[in-house]
N, C-alpha and C positions, 0 to 999 in steps of 0.2 A: 639518529645517533645523538646521544647526550653531549652537549657542548661543554667543554671544560672552562675553567676560570679565565677571565681576560688577563693577558700578559701585555704590559706596556713596554715597548722597545724604544729606547731613546738613543738616537745617534747625535753625538755632539760634533759639530763641524766648524772648522776654521781654515779657510782657504784650501779645502780638500775636494774641490770640484771634480778632479780627475778620478777620485775613488768612489764617488757617491753612487754611480750607476751599479757597480758590482755589489756594493754593500746592500743597497735597497732591494735589488733583484734577488739576492740571496735570502733576504728576509721574506720576500713575497713567495719564495719557493719552499718555505718551511712546511713540513708535514703537519705541524701544529699550527692551525690557521686562525685561532681566535686571538688575534694580535691587534694591538693599537700601535701604529708606527708614528713616532714623533721625531722630527728633525729640528734640533736647536742650532741656529747659526750664530756664531760668536763674532758678528761684525766682519764677515769675510769681505775681501776686496777683489776676489778673483772671478766674480760672476756666479758664485755658487747659488745665491738666492734666485737669481733670474733663471738659472738652469733648472732648479727644482720646480719652479713655477711653470716652466714650459714642459718639462719632461714628466713630472709627477704632480699634476695639478690637484690631485685628490689627497696628497700627503698632508698630514698635520704639521705645518711649518711655523716655527716660532723664531722671530728674528730679534736678536739683541742689538741695541744701538751701540754697544761697546763690547770689547772682548772681556768677558767675565771670568776667563780661565776655566780650567777643568771642573772644579767644584761648583762655581757659580753657574756655569752653563748647564751642567747636568741637573743641578737643583731646580732650575727653571723648568726643565722637562719633567722632573719628578713631580713637582707641585701641580703641573698641568695634567698629569696622567691619572688614569682611572683604574688601572689593573690591580689585581690582588698581588701580582708579582711584577717587578720592574727589571727589565733587561737593559744593562748599560753597555753601549758599544762605541768603540772608536770608529771614526769615519773610514779608516783604512783597513777595515776588516771584511772578511767574507766567510759566511757560515755554511757548514755542511747542512744538507736539507733536514736532517733529524736533530740538529743541535738543540733547538729550544725544547723540542719534545723530550730529549734526554735530560736537559737541565730541570724541566718541570718534574719529571719522574724522580730525579734525585732529591730535589728540595722537599718533595712531598713524602719522602720515606720516614721523616721524623719531624715533629713540630718544633724541635729544638734547632733545626737547620734554618738559620736566618739567611743563608746564601748558598749558592751552588757554583762551583768553579768549573770552567771549561778547560779543555786541553788546547792551548793556543800554540800554533805552529807558525814559524816564520815563512811568509809567502814566497820570498825570493831566495830562500835557502833550500838545500836538498835534505828535507826531512829532519829539521832541527826544531827543538822546542823553544818557544819564547817564554811561556809560563804554564805550569801545571799547578795553579794556585800560587801562593806567596810564601816565601821563607823570610824569617825576620832575624835581626841581629840584636846584640846586647846593648847597642847604643841608639836604636831607633831606625837604623837603616833597614831597607827591605829590598828584595829582588825576586824575580820570577823563579819559582821552584823548578829546578831542572833546566834552567836556561842554557841554551846551546848544547844540550845533550841530545842524543838520538831520539827521533820522534817515536820509535817503537818502544821506548822506555816509558815508565810511569803509566802503565796500562791497568793498574789496580784502582778500583773505586775505594776511596779512603777519605778520612777527615783531613783537612789541611787548615792552616792558620786563617787564611782569608782568600777571597776570590780576587783575581786581577781586575783592576778597573778597566782594562782593555775590553773585556767581554765576560760579564758575570751576571747571574740572576740573583735578585734580592727580594726578600719577603717584605711587603709593605709594613706589616705589623712590627717588624724589627726596626725599620727606618723611622717609624713613628715613635718608637720608644727611645732609641739612642740618638736620633737626629740624623740629618743629611750630611753631605760632604762639607768639610770645613773650607769655606770660600776664601779664607785668608791665605791658604797655601798657594793658590793660583794654578800651579801645576806641579805634579809629582808628589807621591806619598799620600795622597788623599785616600787611596784605597787601603793602604796599610793602617792609616789612622782610623778609618771606619772599621777595619778588621779588629783593631785593638779595642775600640769601644764596644764592639759586638762581643768579643770574648770576655771582656770585663763584666758585661751584663749577662753572661752565661748563654749567649747564642753561639752555635757552632756552624762550621762551613764544611760541606761535602764536595769532594772533587769527583767529577764524572768524566772519565777518559773518552767516553763515547760521544761527548758533546764537543765536536771539533770546530775550531775557528782558525782561519788563516789571517796573519797580521803582517802588514808592512811596517816594521818597527821604527818608531821615532821619525816618521816622515814629516810630521807637522812642525817640529821644533829643531830638528837637526840632532844627530846622534851624540855628538860631544861638543856642544856649544858652551860658551862661558855662562850664558843664562841658565842652561840646564844644570851645569856644575854648581852654580850658586843655589838654585832652588832645591836641588836634591840634598845638599849638605845642610842648608838652613832648615828645611822641612823635616829632616830626620831628627833634628834636635827638638823641634816642636812636638813631634810624635812622642818622644821620650818624656818631655816636660809635662805633657797632657796626661799620659797614660801609665807611666811606669811607677811601681812602688818605690819609695825612697831608697831602700837598699840597692835596688836594681839601677837606679839613677847613678848611684855612687860607683858601683862596679862597672857600669857602662863607660866611665871615663877612662879606665884602664884598657878596656876593649878598644875605645876610640884611638888611644895613643898607639896601641899595637897596629891598628889598621892604617894609621897615618904613616908609620914606619914602613909598612909593606907597600903602601901606595907610593911613597917616596922612591923606594927601590923600583917599583913599576914604572915611574916616570922616567928614570934614567935608563932602565933596561928595555923600555918600549913594550911593557906588558900591562895588561889590564886596562881599565878605563883611563887611568892616569897616563899610561903610556900612549894610548890613542889620542888623548887630549893634547899631549905635548908634541905630537906629530904635526899638529896644526897650529898650536899656540905655544908660547914660551912657558918654561917652568916658573919664571917670575910671575907671569899672569896667573898661573895656577895657585901660587902662594898668596897673591893679592886677593884672589877670589875667596880663599879661606879666611883671610883677615877681614874682608868685608862681611862675611857671614857672621863672625863673632862681634864685630862692631854693630851690626844691625840688630843683634839679639837684645841689647840693652833696652831698646825702645819697645820691644814686644814682650818682654818677660811679664809685666803686670797683666796684660791681656791673656797670655798663655796660662798664668797661674789662676786667673778667673775661670778659664775654660777647664783647667785641671780640677777645680773644686766641683764643677758641674759633672764632669766625667766620673770622678770618684764617688759622688753622691749616688750615681746609678750603678755602682759596682756591686755585683752579686756573687763574686767568687773571692776566695781567700788568697793572700799573697803566696801561700804554698802552691795553690793551683796555677797561679801566674808563672811561678818558677818551673813548674812541670811543663807548662805550655812552651816555655823558652827552650827547655831541654828537648822537647819533642819536635819543635818546628824551627829551631835556630840554624843558622849557617855560620861557619867560622869566619874570622877576620881575613885569613889568608884566601879562602875560597871566594869571598865577595870582592876583595881588593884586586885579585888577579883575574877575575872574570872579565872576558872581553865585552 
């Protein structure tokens, strides 16, 4: 039987020892077997490295001396990998046996497909979606498409904006053209940024609902921590600064204002992410995080503008096509602000 192309699977780990056995065994149980499994450890302190060396001594293990974040850690794995395709996986995921076979089948349908998105279900919930690809907003924010909707929905194979960084397959040729994950982000929105750069360079993403992954959402960093709130808001601004056409950057400010108003309502009404955040932290702390985001931006604008020039240099689509993409794949301010 003819062997297919090598697929490199990269598991990024930070203090996720309790999840690793399930994740690795689900990879080793795949119907598509021509896999290279690389585990990148981001300076864990919970004994993850020792556990891997004892339980999976043949695994390709890369140990970082410091936590390089999501982008930096995954980039270490990508650079060390050899496959034609690269599968990015969170450590707290478990794959259905045919998942990678289905992702490979999807991405090979068209040479324009630079990535293939899986159907990610929440492991601890009763048939709820975490992400069926990514939906994007007019101000750079992004969210899992279909998040918290019923798992039997989104069963149609279709193009989406981008693959979730939780579990997605990427074509090496695309990564070599547009670049790897932006390491300055540290955590959150790296997948959306990569998706934007891919779309601007005229690469597409296919969603395959038969490629099923189960995910323990936000186990590594906490669901509504101050750090996550800061990084999500700062990084969505970076996404816009790097990738958006100038008219969309301007329009996005009105969208941001609308979202802030709805999130303020959510904070007082106990709805959406802002409401959940203020259940554990004060409303004043939420406002202070927002202030810190904008204060931090002044130091980073020159470097982001430099990155913007590099991204726009590789742009292969018109602004009209970008606006069409936003109409096709966007989510409203109300929907994202009040999403739990």
